[in-house]
C-alpha positions as CSV (number, residue, x, y, z in Angstrom):
1,M,-122.0,211.8,-9.1
2,L,-120.3,209.9,-5.5
3,L,-118.2,207.3,-6.0
4,S,-116.5,205.4,-3.1
5,D,-113.8,204.1,-5.3
6,P,-113.2,206.1,-8.0
7,F,-109.7,204.0,-9.4
8,A,-112.0,200.8,-9.8
9,A,-114.8,203.2,-11.7
10,A,-112.6,204.5,-13.6
11,L,-111.1,201.3,-15.0
12,G,-114.3,199.6,-15.2
13,H,-115.1,202.3,-17.9
14,L,-112.3,201.8,-19.4
15,E,-112.2,198.6,-19.7
16,V,-115.5,198.7,-21.5
17,A,-114.5,201.2,-23.8
18,A,-111.5,199.3,-25.1
19,S,-114.5,196.9,-26.7
20,Y,-115.3,200.1,-29.1
21,S,-112.3,199.5,-31.6
22,A,-108.7,198.7,-31.4
23,Q,-108.3,202.5,-30.9
24,H,-109.6,202.5,-27.6
25,R,-108.2,199.1,-26.8
26,R,-104.6,201.4,-26.9
27,D,-105.8,204.3,-25.5
28,A,-107.6,202.4,-22.6
29,K,-104.6,200.3,-22.1
30,L,-102.4,203.1,-21.6
31,A,-105.3,204.5,-19.4
32,I,-105.5,202.1,-17.3
33,A,-101.1,201.9,-16.7
34,R,-101.2,205.6,-15.8
35,L,-104.4,204.6,-13.1
36,N,-102.8,202.1,-12.2
37,W,-99.2,203.8,-11.4
38,L,-101.2,206.4,-10.0
39,R,-103.0,204.2,-7.2
40,G,-100.0,202.9,-6.5
41,H,-98.9,205.7,-6.0
42,F,-101.6,207.8,-4.7
43,P,-99.9,210.9,-2.3
44,N,-101.5,210.6,1.7
45,K,-103.1,213.2,3.1
46,R,-100.4,214.6,5.4
47,G,-99.8,218.4,3.9
48,L,-101.4,220.5,1.6
49,P,-99.2,219.5,-1.8
50,N,-100.6,216.0,-1.1
51,Q,-104.3,216.8,-0.4
52,I,-104.7,219.0,-3.2
53,L,-102.7,215.8,-5.2
54,R,-105.3,213.2,-4.1
55,R,-108.2,216.5,-4.7
56,L,-106.1,216.2,-8.4
57,V,-106.5,212.3,-8.8
58,S,-109.5,211.8,-7.1
59,T,-110.9,214.3,-10.2
60,A,-108.8,213.2,-13.0
61,C,-110.7,209.2,-12.4
62,L,-114.2,211.2,-12.3
63,Y,-113.5,212.9,-15.7
64,V,-112.8,209.3,-17.3
65,V,-116.2,208.0,-16.0
66,E,-117.4,211.1,-17.8
67,Q,-118.4,208.9,-21.0
68,S,-119.6,212.7,-22.4
69,D,-116.7,214.7,-21.7
70,A,-114.7,216.9,-24.2
71,N,-114.1,213.9,-26.6
72,D,-117.1,211.7,-26.5
73,D,-115.9,207.9,-25.3
74,R,-117.5,206.1,-27.8
75,F,-116.3,208.2,-31.1
76,D,-113.1,207.6,-32.5
77,R,-110.3,208.6,-30.3
78,G,-112.7,209.8,-27.6
79,L,-110.2,208.4,-25.3
80,A,-107.4,210.3,-25.4
81,D,-108.8,213.7,-23.9
82,D,-108.7,210.4,-20.7
83,V,-105.6,209.6,-21.4
84,A,-104.0,213.0,-21.3
85,V,-106.2,214.6,-18.2
86,L,-104.5,210.8,-16.2
87,T,-100.8,212.0,-18.0
88,A,-101.0,215.3,-16.8
89,A,-101.8,213.8,-12.7
90,F,-99.0,211.9,-13.7
91,A,-96.8,214.2,-13.9
92,A,-98.2,216.7,-11.7
93,V,-97.7,214.1,-8.8
94,R,-94.4,212.6,-10.3
95,R,-93.4,215.9,-9.4
96,H,-94.7,217.1,-6.5
97,A,-95.7,214.7,-3.9
98,G,-94.2,214.1,-1.1
């Protein structure tokens, strides 16, 4: 699947998933915060480390969009894996972006 804006797709998916339950709302809130930070700190295209980080962040967005991933997003705590993926991308960008 090709998306012109992976951030917008992931945010849209999380906004819909937030309506499923109170737990989904809490998880979506954290995931949206991570996505917004990643969008604001998206690495530039200079250098191999930044190019790899850009791919990592885009892949994390695509993971969020996939509803039937490690934990199906429709079930209880279904967004927990999405939050974990975004948190890992967040940590990598904070640590390695140049």
